[in-house]
N, C-alpha and C positions, 0 to 999 in steps of 0.2 A: 740608391745613393751613389753606387756609382756609376749610374747611365748618367747621372745629372755633371758628374763632375768630366769625365770623360763616353764619348756616347759613341764611341768606336771603339769600345775595349771585350774582347769579344768573346771573355768567361764571361760577364755580365750578361752579353747578349743571348748567348749560349745559353745559362741557366734560365734567364727571363724566358726562353724557349719550353728549354721542359717543362713550365711551372706551364705554360699556355695548352700548351697538350695534354698536362692533366686533370689540368681546367675544361678542355674537350673545346680552347678559341681556336684550330687550328689554321686557320687562313695567318689569325696574327702569327703563333708560331713559325709560322714557314714568312714569312715577311724576316722575324728574328734569327731565323736560322741563313737568312740570303747571308746576312745583312753580316753576319760572325763570321760568313765562309769570306766576304770580301776581306776582311779586315784584319783575320787570319791566314792573311798568303804565306807569309815568311813559316809560319808551323806548320810543315802537312804531315805529321800525322793527327795535328786536331782537326787537319781542315778535311781529311776522310774522310773520318769519324762525323763531321758535320755535315758532307755532303753523306751520307749515309741513313743521319739522320733525318735530313731532308726529304730523300729520297722516300724509306718506313713514313714521316706523314703524311706528304704530298700522297701517299697509298692509300691510306686511312680516307683523307679527305675528298677523294676522287668515289670512295665504295661508300663514305656518310652523300656525298651527293649524289647518285648514281640512284641509292635503293629510292623508294619512291615510296612516301610515305601512306597511310592506310587514316585519314584522319576520324572517322568512320570508328576503328578499334582505337583511338588514342584517345577520343575524346567520347563515346559513348553514344548512340545512339537516341536523337532527342525521343521523349517518350507523352506517348498522345495520352490528356485526363479529359473525360468528360464530365465538366464538375452538374451540369445538367443535361437534358435528351432534349434541354430548347434553346441553348446555348451554344456556339461554332467551338469547336475545342479549343483548346491550349495547347501553348507546347510550352515544357515546359523545361529548363537545362535541368 
């Protein structure tokens, strides 16, 4: 609600960024952290904390993007089932 009233309110942007981090929406969190840093220019202490959180979030996002996912392990291999010896094998999920 406060972001609807004042979209430049850095504390609300920071809170939403932290929520995004908790939900695993790291790209959205990075955008909000950057926006909150821009709008907290007068408050040095908060800016430093925001920069630290931004760096940590960017590091986590980089690690997630760089990991190769093995979808065979995630989804499991398709199972081959022979219903009849005269039919072709069916791939089941």
